[in-house]
Backbone as numpy.savetxt, mean C-alpha at the origin, in Angstrom:
# Nx Ny Nz CAx CAy CAz Cx Cy Cz
10.73 -38.43 16.53 10.20 -37.09 16.24 11.26 -36.29 15.46
10.82 -35.65 14.35 11.76 -34.90 13.50 11.72 -33.43 13.89
12.81 -32.98 14.54 12.84 -31.59 14.97 13.54 -30.69 13.96
14.24 -31.28 13.00 14.93 -30.49 11.98 13.90 -30.02 10.97
13.49 -28.78 11.05 12.42 -28.24 10.22 12.92 -27.00 9.49
12.44 -26.84 8.28 12.78 -25.66 7.49 12.44 -24.39 8.28
13.41 -23.48 8.41 13.19 -22.25 9.16 12.04 -21.43 8.58
11.85 -21.52 7.26 10.76 -20.78 6.63 9.40 -21.19 7.20
9.27 -22.46 7.57 8.00 -22.93 8.13 7.68 -22.25 9.46
8.73 -22.02 10.27 8.51 -21.30 11.52 8.12 -19.85 11.26
8.73 -19.25 10.24 8.39 -17.88 9.88 6.93 -17.78 9.42
6.50 -18.76 8.62 5.11 -18.80 8.16 4.17 -19.01 9.34
4.53 -19.93 10.23 3.74 -20.16 11.46 3.59 -18.87 12.25
4.67 -18.13 12.37 4.66 -16.88 13.14 3.69 -15.86 12.53
3.71 -15.74 11.18 2.84 -14.77 10.52 1.37 -15.17 10.63
1.07 -16.46 10.48 -0.31 -16.94 10.61 -0.81 -16.69 12.02
0.04 -16.93 13.01 -0.35 -16.71 14.40 -0.64 -15.23 14.67
0.14 -14.35 14.06 -0.07 -12.91 14.25 -1.33 -12.43 13.53
-1.53 -12.92 12.31 -2.68 -12.47 11.51 -3.97 -13.19 11.87
-3.82 -14.41 12.41 -4.98 -15.28 12.68 -5.78 -15.56 11.41
-5.09 -15.50 10.28 -5.78 -15.66 9.00 -4.75 -16.06 7.94
-5.01 -17.17 7.25 -4.06 -17.66 6.25 -3.95 -16.72 5.07
-5.10 -16.15 4.64 -5.08 -15.24 3.49 -4.22 -14.01 3.78
-4.43 -13.39 4.95 -3.64 -12.20 5.31 -2.17 -12.54 5.45
-1.88 -13.71 6.02 -0.48 -14.12 6.18 0.19 -14.32 4.82
-0.54 -14.91 3.87 0.03 -15.14 2.54 0.34 -13.82 1.85
-0.53 -12.80 2.06 -0.29 -11.48 1.46 0.94 -10.82 2.07
1.10 -10.95 3.37 2.26 -10.35 4.03 3.56 -11.03 3.65
3.47 -12.34 3.36 4.67 -13.13 3.04 4.95 -13.19 1.54
3.99 -12.69 0.73 4.11 -12.73 -0.72 4.22 -14.16 -1.26
3.46 -15.08 -0.64 3.41 -16.46 -1.13 1.94 -16.88 -1.19
1.67 -17.99 -1.86 0.29 -18.43 -2.05 -0.32 -19.00 -0.78
-1.66 -18.99 -0.71 -2.35 -19.57 0.44 -2.08 -21.07 0.59
-2.09 -21.84 -0.53 -1.77 -23.27 -0.40 -0.39 -23.53 0.19
0.58 -22.66 -0.18 1.94 -22.82 0.35 1.97 -22.57 1.85
1.17 -21.60 2.31 1.09 -21.32 3.75 0.48 -22.51 4.48
-0.63 -23.03 3.95 -1.30 -24.17 4.58 -0.39 -25.39 4.63
0.35 -25.62 3.55 1.25 -26.77 3.48 2.39 -26.64 4.50
2.89 -25.42 4.67 3.97 -25.20 5.63 3.50 -25.47 7.06
2.29 -25.03 7.40 1.74 -25.27 8.74 1.55 -26.77 8.96
1.01 -27.44 7.93 0.79 -28.89 8.03 2.12 -29.62 8.23
3.16 -29.23 7.49 4.46 -29.87 7.59 5.06 -29.66 8.98
4.91 -28.43 9.51 5.45 -28.13 10.83 4.74 -28.95 11.91
3.43 -29.07 11.81 2.67 -29.86 12.78 3.04 -31.34 12.71
3.27 -31.84 11.49 3.67 -33.24 11.33 5.04 -33.48 11.95
5.97 -32.57 11.73 7.32 -32.74 12.26 7.34 -32.66 13.78
6.54 -31.72 14.34 6.52 -31.56 15.79 5.54 -32.51 16.48
4.65 -33.10 15.68 3.65 -34.05 16.18 2.72 -33.40 17.21
2.34 -32.14 16.94 1.38 -31.42 17.77 0.46 -30.60 16.87
-0.70 -30.24 17.39 -1.60 -29.33 16.68 -1.30 -27.91 17.14
-1.01 -27.03 16.18 -0.63 -25.67 16.52 -1.80 -24.69 16.49
-2.82 -25.00 15.68 -3.95 -24.09 15.53 -5.28 -24.83 15.65
-6.30 -24.07 16.04 -7.69 -24.52 15.92 -8.45 -23.41 15.24
-9.39 -23.78 14.39 -10.19 -22.78 13.70 -11.37 -22.36 14.57
-11.61 -21.05 14.64 -12.74 -20.51 15.40 -13.37 -19.37 14.61
-14.41 -18.76 15.18 -15.05 -17.62 14.52 -14.09 -16.45 14.38
-13.10 -16.40 15.27 -12.11 -15.32 15.22 -10.99 -15.61 14.22
-10.95 -16.82 13.68 -9.91 -17.18 12.73 -9.04 -18.32 13.24
-7.76 -18.29 12.89 -6.81 -19.32 13.30 -6.29 -19.00 14.70
-6.76 -19.76 15.70 -6.36 -19.53 17.08 -5.31 -20.55 17.49
-4.30 -20.09 18.22 -3.24 -20.99 18.69 -3.76 -21.93 19.77
-3.29 -23.16 19.73 -3.55 -24.10 20.83 -2.64 -23.71 22.00
-2.81 -24.38 23.13 -1.98 -24.05 24.30 -0.51 -24.29 24.02
-0.19 -25.39 23.33 1.22 -25.64 22.98 1.66 -24.68 21.88
0.71 -24.30 21.03 1.02 -23.35 19.97 1.43 -22.00 20.52
0.77 -21.58 21.62 1.11 -20.31 22.25 2.54 -20.33 22.78
2.91 -21.43 23.41 4.27 -21.54 23.97 5.32 -21.54 22.85
5.01 -22.26 21.76 5.95 -22.30 20.64 6.06 -20.93 19.98
4.92 -20.24 19.87 4.92 -18.90 19.28 5.84 -17.96 20.04
5.78 -17.98 21.36 6.61 -17.09 22.18 8.09 -17.37 21.96
8.44 -18.65 21.82 9.84 -19.00 21.59 10.28 -18.62 20.18
9.41 -18.85 19.20 9.73 -18.52 17.81 9.89 -17.01 17.65
9.05 -16.24 18.35 9.13 -14.79 18.26 10.50 -14.29 18.71
10.99 -14.83 19.81 12.32 -14.46 20.32 13.41 -14.87 19.33
13.29 -16.11 18.80 14.30 -16.62 17.88 14.36 -15.80 16.60
13.20 -15.46 16.04 13.17 -14.70 14.79 13.73 -13.29 14.99
13.47 -12.71 16.14 14.02 -11.39 16.42 15.54 -11.44 16.48
16.08 -12.49 17.12 17.54 -12.64 17.19 18.14 -12.86 15.81
17.47 -13.69 14.99 17.95 -13.94 13.64 17.92 -12.67 12.80
16.90 -11.85 12.99 16.81 -10.59 12.28 17.96 -9.67 12.65
18.34 -9.67 13.92 19.47 -8.86 14.37 20.76 -9.35 13.74
20.90 -10.67 13.60 22.08 -11.24 12.95 22.14 -10.81 11.48
20.98 -10.88 10.79 20.94 -10.52 9.38 21.28 -9.04 9.18
20.75 -8.18 10.04 21.06 -6.76 9.94 22.56 -6.51 10.16
23.15 -7.23 11.13 24.56 -7.09 11.41 25.39 -7.47 10.19
25.04 -8.58 9.55 25.77 -9.04 8.36 25.59 -8.06 7.21
24.36 -7.56 7.05 24.09 -6.58 5.98 24.98 -5.35 6.13
25.05 -4.84 7.36 25.86 -3.66 7.59 27.35 -3.96 7.40
27.77 -5.16 7.81 29.17 -5.54 7.65 29.57 -5.62 6.19
28.65 -6.11 5.36 28.92 -6.23 3.92 28.68 -4.92 3.17
28.14 -3.94 3.87 27.79 -2.71 3.17 26.63 -2.91 2.24
25.76 -3.90 2.55 24.68 -4.29 1.64 23.64 -3.19 1.49
23.26 -2.58 2.60 22.19 -1.60 2.54 22.77 -0.19 2.43
23.27 0.11 1.25 23.74 1.45 0.91 23.08 1.81 -0.41
23.45 2.97 -0.94 22.85 3.40 -2.21 21.65 4.27 -1.97
20.60 4.11 -2.79 19.42 4.95 -2.64 18.15 4.20 -2.99
17.04 4.70 -2.48 15.71 4.23 -2.84 14.94 5.43 -3.37
14.39 5.27 -4.57 13.64 6.36 -5.20 12.17 5.96 -5.28
11.31 6.78 -4.69 9.87 6.53 -4.67 9.17 7.52 -5.59
8.18 7.05 -6.30 7.29 7.92 -7.03 5.96 7.95 -6.31
5.45 9.14 -5.98 4.19 9.23 -5.23 3.70 10.65 -5.23
2.38 10.81 -5.04 1.82 12.12 -4.77 2.15 12.51 -3.35
2.39 13.78 -3.09 2.84 14.21 -1.76 1.84 13.86 -0.67
0.55 14.04 -0.94 -0.46 13.78 0.10 -0.51 12.30 0.45
-0.40 11.43 -0.56 -0.42 10.00 -0.32 0.82 9.58 0.46
1.94 10.20 0.14 3.19 9.89 0.83 3.06 10.16 2.33
2.47 11.30 2.67 2.30 11.63 4.07 1.39 10.64 4.78
0.34 10.20 4.07 -0.63 9.29 4.67 -0.04 7.90 4.92
0.80 7.43 3.99 1.15 6.01 3.99 2.64 5.74 4.19
3.49 6.48 3.49 4.90 6.10 3.42 5.78 6.69 4.51
5.35 7.78 5.14 6.25 8.45 6.08 6.70 7.54 7.22
5.78 6.78 7.79 6.13 5.93 8.93 7.14 4.84 8.57
6.89 4.03 7.51 7.90 3.01 7.16 9.21 3.61 6.68
9.16 4.74 5.98 10.40 5.38 5.53 11.22 5.85 6.74
10.56 6.45 7.71 11.27 6.92 8.91 11.90 5.77 9.66
11.15 4.65 9.83 11.68 3.48 10.54 12.86 2.88 9.78
12.74 2.78 8.45 13.81 2.22 7.63 15.05 3.10 7.71
14.87 4.42 7.64 16.01 5.35 7.65 16.77 5.29 8.96
16.05 5.08 10.07 16.72 4.97 11.37 17.59 3.72 11.43
17.10 2.62 10.83 17.86 1.37 10.85 18.97 1.34 9.80
18.76 2.03 8.69 19.73 1.99 7.57 20.02 3.42 7.10
20.75 4.18 7.91 20.99 5.60 7.59 21.85 5.83 6.36
22.55 4.79 5.87 23.40 4.96 4.70 22.61 4.94 3.39
21.36 4.53 3.44 20.54 4.49 2.23 19.89 5.86 2.03
20.14 6.45 0.87 19.57 7.76 0.55 18.14 7.58 0.03
17.22 8.39 0.54 15.82 8.31 0.15 15.45 9.52 -0.71
14.81 9.25 -1.84 14.30 10.32 -2.70 12.83 10.05 -3.03
12.00 11.09 -2.99 10.60 10.97 -3.34 10.29 11.92 -4.49
9.77 11.36 -5.57 9.45 12.13 -6.77 7.94 12.19 -6.94
7.40 13.37 -7.16 5.97 13.53 -7.39 5.68 13.55 -8.89
4.87 12.60 -9.33 4.53 12.50 -10.75 3.14 11.89 -10.90
2.57 11.99 -12.10 1.30 11.31 -12.40 1.58 9.83 -12.64
0.52 9.02 -12.56 0.68 7.57 -12.62 1.33 7.09 -13.91
0.92 7.63 -15.04 1.46 7.18 -16.33 2.96 7.42 -16.42
3.40 8.58 -15.94 4.83 8.91 -15.96 5.61 8.00 -14.99
5.04 7.75 -13.80 5.71 6.89 -12.82 5.86 5.47 -13.34
4.84 4.98 -14.04 4.91 3.62 -14.59 6.06 3.49 -15.57
6.23 4.50 -16.40 7.35 4.51 -17.35 8.69 4.53 -16.62
8.77 5.33 -15.56 10.01 5.43 -14.80 10.32 4.12 -14.08
9.29 3.43 -13.60 9.50 2.14 -12.95 10.00 1.11 -13.96
9.51 1.19 -15.18 9.91 0.25 -16.23 11.38 0.41 -16.58
11.84 1.64 -16.64 13.24 1.87 -17.07 14.21 2.00 -15.90
13.76 1.67 -14.69 14.67 1.62 -13.56 14.94 2.95 -12.87
14.18 3.99 -13.20 14.39 5.29 -12.55 13.67 5.39 -11.21
12.77 4.43 -10.94 12.10 4.34 -9.65 12.30 2.95 -9.07
12.40 2.87 -7.74 12.36 1.57 -7.06 10.94 1.16 -6.74
10.12 2.15 -6.36 8.72 1.89 -6.01 7.87 3.04 -6.49
6.61 2.75 -6.76 5.66 3.85 -6.94 4.42 3.57 -6.12
4.02 4.58 -5.36 2.83 4.50 -4.52 1.70 5.19 -5.27
0.65 4.42 -5.59 -0.42 4.96 -6.42 -1.66 4.09 -6.31
-2.69 4.46 -7.06 -3.89 3.65 -7.12 -3.63 2.38 -7.93
-4.32 1.30 -7.56 -4.22 0.08 -8.35 -4.83 0.30 -9.72
-4.13 -0.14 -10.74 -4.59 -0.01 -12.13 -4.34 -1.35 -12.81
-5.39 -2.00 -13.25 -5.26 -3.34 -13.83 -4.42 -3.35 -15.10
-4.19 -2.19 -15.68 -3.37 -2.11 -16.89 -1.87 -2.02 -16.61
-1.51 -1.89 -15.34 -0.09 -1.83 -14.96 0.39 -3.24 -14.66
1.38 -3.69 -15.41 1.82 -5.09 -15.32 3.05 -5.24 -14.42
2.90 -4.83 -13.15 3.95 -5.01 -12.15 3.31 -5.55 -10.87
4.07 -6.26 -10.02 3.52 -6.71 -8.74 3.03 -5.53 -7.91
1.92 -5.74 -7.20 1.28 -4.68 -6.43 1.07 -5.14 -4.99
1.49 -4.32 -4.02 1.29 -4.61 -2.60 0.23 -3.65 -2.08
-1.02 -4.11 -1.84 -2.08 -3.20 -1.38 -1.83 -2.71 0.04
-2.14 -1.43 0.29 -1.92 -0.84 1.61 -3.22 -0.35 2.25
-4.09 0.30 1.48 -5.38 0.69 2.01 -6.35 0.93 0.86
-7.64 1.01 1.17 -8.67 1.14 0.15 -9.56 2.34 0.44
-9.98 3.04 -0.61 -10.90 4.17 -0.47 -11.71 4.28 -1.75
-12.69 5.18 -1.76 -13.40 5.47 -3.00 -13.19 6.93 -3.36
-13.67 7.33 -4.53 -13.57 8.71 -4.98 -14.92 9.39 -4.82
-14.92 10.71 -4.80 -16.17 11.45 -4.74 -16.00 12.82 -5.39
-17.09 13.33 -5.97 -17.13 14.69 -6.48 -17.54 15.61 -5.34
-16.82 16.72 -5.16 -17.15 17.65 -4.08 -17.07 19.09 -4.57
-17.81 19.96 -3.89 -17.71 21.41 -4.09 -18.11 22.08 -2.78
-17.89 23.38 -2.69 -18.31 24.09 -1.48 -19.82 24.30 -1.52
-20.41 24.47 -0.36 -21.86 24.68 -0.29 -22.28 25.98 -0.96
-21.35 26.97 -1.01 -21.66 28.27 -1.60 -21.40 28.34 -3.10
-20.74 27.32 -3.65 -20.34 27.36 -5.06 -21.58 27.36 -5.97
-21.63 28.33 -6.88 -22.77 28.45 -7.78 -22.39 28.24 -9.24
-21.13 27.87 -9.50 -20.70 27.63 -10.87 -20.49 26.14 -11.10
-20.57 25.72 -12.36 -20.45 24.29 -12.68 -19.12 23.96 -13.35
-18.09 24.74 -13.02 -16.76 24.47 -13.57 -16.14 23.26 -12.88
-15.47 22.40 -13.66 -14.80 21.23 -13.11 -13.31 21.53 -12.92
-12.81 21.17 -11.75 -11.38 21.31 -11.44 -10.75 19.93 -11.59
-9.95 19.76 -12.64 -9.40 18.45 -12.97 -7.97 18.31 -12.48
-7.59 17.06 -12.18 -6.19 16.75 -11.89 -5.48 16.50 -13.21
-4.19 16.75 -13.25 -3.40 16.71 -14.48 -3.65 15.48 -15.34
-3.60 15.69 -16.65 -3.70 14.60 -17.63 -2.68 13.51 -17.31
-3.13 12.24 -17.35 -2.25 11.11 -17.03 -2.45 10.58 -15.62
-3.17 11.35 -14.79 -3.47 10.89 -13.43 -4.67 9.95 -13.46
-4.81 9.15 -12.40 -5.94 8.21 -12.34 -7.25 8.97 -12.21
-7.26 10.06 -11.43 -8.46 10.85 -11.27 -8.93 11.43 -12.61
-7.98 11.80 -13.45 -8.30 12.33 -14.77 -8.98 11.26 -15.63
-8.49 10.01 -15.54 -9.09 8.90 -16.28 -10.52 8.64 -15.79
-10.72 8.68 -14.47 -12.06 8.49 -13.90 -13.01 9.58 -14.37
-12.50 10.81 -14.44 -13.35 11.93 -14.85 -13.79 11.76 -16.31
-12.87 11.35 -17.17 -13.21 11.15 -18.59 -14.28 10.08 -18.74
-14.18 9.02 -17.95 -15.19 7.96 -17.99 -16.53 8.49 -17.50
-16.51 9.33 -16.47 -17.72 9.94 -15.94 -18.40 10.80 -16.99
-17.63 11.61 -17.72 -18.19 12.48 -18.76 -18.90 11.66 -19.82
-18.28 10.54 -20.23 -18.87 9.69 -21.26 -20.18 9.05 -20.78
-20.19 8.60 -19.52 -21.34 7.85 -19.02 -22.45 8.73 -18.47
-22.09 9.88 -17.90 -23.08 10.72 -17.24 -23.65 11.80 -18.16
-22.84 12.20 -19.15 -23.32 13.15 -20.15 -23.45 14.58 -19.66
-22.53 15.05 -18.82 -22.58 16.45 -18.37 -21.72 17.32 -19.27
-21.98 18.61 -19.21 -21.21 19.58 -19.98 -19.85 19.80 -19.30
-18.79 19.43 -19.99 -17.44 19.60 -19.41 -16.64 20.67 -20.13
-17.34 21.62 -20.73 -16.63 22.67 -21.48 -15.91 23.65 -20.54
-16.40 23.77 -19.31 -15.76 24.66 -18.35 -14.83 23.83 -17.47
-13.54 24.03 -17.63 -12.57 23.21 -16.90 -11.41 24.05 -16.40
-10.83 23.58 -15.32 -9.58 24.12 -14.79 -8.71 22.91 -14.46
-7.43 22.91 -14.84 -6.57 21.77 -14.58 -5.47 22.16 -13.60
-5.28 21.33 -12.57 -4.25 21.59 -11.56 -3.38 20.34 -11.37
-2.26 20.51 -10.68 -1.27 19.43 -10.61 -1.47 18.48 -9.45
-2.30 18.82 -8.47 -2.40 17.93 -7.31 -3.74 18.03 -6.60
-4.05 17.00 -5.81 -5.32 16.95 -5.10 -5.47 18.10 -4.10
-4.40 18.43 -3.38 -4.51 19.46 -2.35 -4.91 20.80 -2.96
-4.35 21.12 -4.13 -4.71 22.37 -4.81 -6.16 22.34 -5.25
-6.57 21.19 -5.81 -7.96 21.04 -6.27 -8.94 21.20 -5.11
-8.63 20.58 -3.97 -9.51 20.66 -2.80 -9.59 22.09 -2.28
-8.44 22.77 -2.21 -8.42 24.16 -1.72 -9.25 25.06 -2.62
-9.13 24.89 -3.94 -9.91 25.70 -4.87 -11.40 25.44 -4.71
-11.76 24.17 -4.47 -13.17 23.85 -4.24 -13.69 24.51 -2.97
-12.86 24.50 -1.91 -13.26 25.16 -0.66 -13.47 26.66 -0.88
-12.78 27.24 -1.88 -12.88 28.67 -2.18 -13.92 28.95 -3.26
-14.83 28.00 -3.47 -16.00 28.17 -4.36 -15.63 28.22 -5.84
-14.46 27.65 -6.21 -14.01 27.75 -7.61 -14.58 26.67 -8.52
-15.19 25.61 -7.96 -15.75 24.58 -8.82 -15.84 23.22 -8.16
-16.11 22.22 -9.00 -16.31 20.84 -8.56 -15.05 20.03 -8.88
-14.60 19.21 -7.95 -13.43 18.38 -8.21 -13.69 16.93 -7.81
-12.87 16.04 -8.33 -12.97 14.60 -8.07 -11.71 14.17 -7.34
-11.87 13.67 -6.10 -10.71 13.34 -5.26 -10.99 12.09 -4.46
-9.93 11.42 -3.93 -10.15 10.30 -3.01 -10.88 10.77 -1.76
-11.87 10.00 -1.32 -12.71 10.42 -0.21 -11.92 10.66 1.08
-10.88 9.83 1.31 -10.16 9.96 2.58 -9.52 11.34 2.74
-9.31 12.05 1.61 -8.66 13.36 1.67 -9.63 14.48 2.04
-10.94 14.22 1.95 -11.92 15.28 2.23 -12.93 14.87 3.29
-12.64 13.82 4.03 -13.59 13.35 5.05 -13.88 14.42 6.09
-12.84 15.13 6.52 -13.04 16.18 7.53 -13.88 17.32 6.98
-13.57 17.77 5.75 -14.33 18.87 5.14 -15.79 18.50 4.93
-16.05 17.24 4.54 -17.43 16.80 4.35 -18.17 16.76 5.69
-17.49 16.28 6.71 -18.10 16.18 8.04 -18.42 17.55 8.60
-17.53 18.52 8.36 -17.71 19.87 8.90 -18.59 20.75 8.02
-18.96 20.26 6.84 -19.83 21.03 5.95 -19.09 22.02 5.07
-17.75 21.99 5.08 -16.99 22.88 4.21 -17.17 22.49 2.74
-17.37 21.20 2.51 -17.61 20.69 1.18 -18.86 19.82 1.21
-19.54 19.75 0.07 -20.68 18.85 -0.07 -20.43 17.93 -1.25
-21.07 16.77 -1.23 -20.84 15.77 -2.27 -21.80 15.99 -3.44
-21.31 15.76 -4.65 -22.07 15.92 -5.88 -22.16 14.58 -6.62
-23.15 14.47 -7.49 -23.33 13.31 -8.37 -23.30 11.99 -7.57
-24.00 11.98 -6.45 -23.99 10.79 -5.59 -24.67 9.59 -6.24
-25.48 9.84 -7.28 -26.13 8.72 -7.97 -25.21 8.03 -8.96
-24.04 8.64 -9.20 -23.06 8.02 -10.10 -22.11 7.15 -9.28
-22.02 5.88 -9.60 -21.21 4.94 -8.81 -19.74 5.02 -9.22
-18.93 5.46 -8.29 -17.49 5.51 -8.50 -16.84 4.29 -7.85
-15.77 3.76 -8.45 -15.18 2.52 -7.92 -14.41 2.72 -6.63
-14.37 1.65 -5.82 -13.44 1.63 -4.68 -12.04 1.35 -5.22
-11.08 2.05 -4.72 -9.72 1.96 -5.26 -8.76 1.53 -4.16
-7.89 0.59 -4.50 -6.81 0.19 -3.59 -5.58 1.04 -3.87
-5.02 1.62 -2.83 -3.74 2.30 -2.93 -2.65 1.35 -2.42
-1.51 1.38 -3.07 -0.43 0.50 -2.64 0.84 0.79 -3.39
1.77 -0.15 -3.31 3.10 0.02 -3.90 3.29 -0.94 -5.07
3.69 -0.41 -6.20 4.15 -1.20 -7.34 5.68 -1.27 -7.30
6.22 -2.42 -7.69 7.68 -2.52 -7.81 8.02 -3.40 -9.02
9.21 -3.20 -9.53 9.69 -3.96 -10.68 10.58 -5.09 -10.16
10.13 -6.35 -10.21 10.91 -7.45 -9.63 12.25 -7.69 -10.32
12.39 -7.18 -11.53 13.65 -7.37 -12.27 14.76 -6.46 -11.79
14.40 -5.42 -11.05 15.43 -4.47 -10.60 15.41 -4.28 -9.08
14.93 -5.28 -8.34 14.92 -5.18 -6.89 16.34 -5.22 -6.34
16.71 -4.20 -5.60 18.02 -4.15 -4.94 17.89 -4.76 -3.54
19.01 -5.08 -2.88 18.92 -5.56 -1.49 18.16 -4.60 -0.58
18.40 -3.28 -0.76 17.69 -2.30 0.06 16.19 -2.31 -0.24
15.84 -2.50 -1.51 14.42 -2.56 -1.90 13.73 -3.73 -1.22
14.38 -4.88 -1.20 13.79 -6.07 -0.59 13.57 -5.86 0.91
14.53 -5.22 1.57 14.39 -4.97 3.00 13.26 -3.96 3.25
13.16 -2.94 2.39 12.12 -1.93 2.60 10.72 -2.55 2.47
10.55 -3.52 1.59 9.26 -4.19 1.45 8.84 -4.84 2.77
9.79 -5.29 3.55 9.47 -5.88 4.85 8.92 -4.80 5.80
9.43 -3.59 5.69 8.94 -2.49 6.53 7.53 -2.09 6.11
7.25 -2.15 4.85 5.91 -1.82 4.36 4.90 -2.83 4.86
5.28 -4.11 4.89 4.36 -5.16 5.35 3.96 -4.93 6.80
């Protein structure tokens, strides 16, 4: 029996066991599904046991798989502690991480991993810059950002880590009697969606107001100032309570994935570690 096995295979086994799904595990590990399947197969061959059985719930551990999982979990935690100790000894995790993101999205998604990372690596300085997507993409290209949190855009040629999905909707207050549109700044994704809507729906867009962020647009809509286009998750409470009502429901708006873009050519040691916190 060959017990000398690549440590990466145990790490892959651990992620599959946690996710109960090869596709989800491959996304968390940033490797292909075939590579995950091959690693599990290799580990089972080396140990000469079956680690998983497929069920309606997904990849379920066998009885021996459960015991191995518990041991691997302890071992990986200890190895992680060793790696952190070495990183701190070498001064590896110092410097800064610069994020580009809208403030509202940052609060929804990034605050928790940033807080956890900062507690573990207090020497790394964190900066968050608020910008539109087009500007952030340029900054990521020239190394002024480590990450940008934004909507997925197929025209952006950088690796993307999806975090959550939502759709957009047009909203206004129930009392609003004017047809003015409240737009998000030129260069934002919402602005691009609005321009496409104007072309396809054929409404009069001569009355416009432009603002710099979703929160301002939503507040103005609540105050009867006009119609705005925003991610649905930001106005779910207002829609439920009747503070805002939905408009143009017959127009199909796309579901959008929000996540993190990064430039693989300029990944720093701190950037690589932070990606683990995001996962």
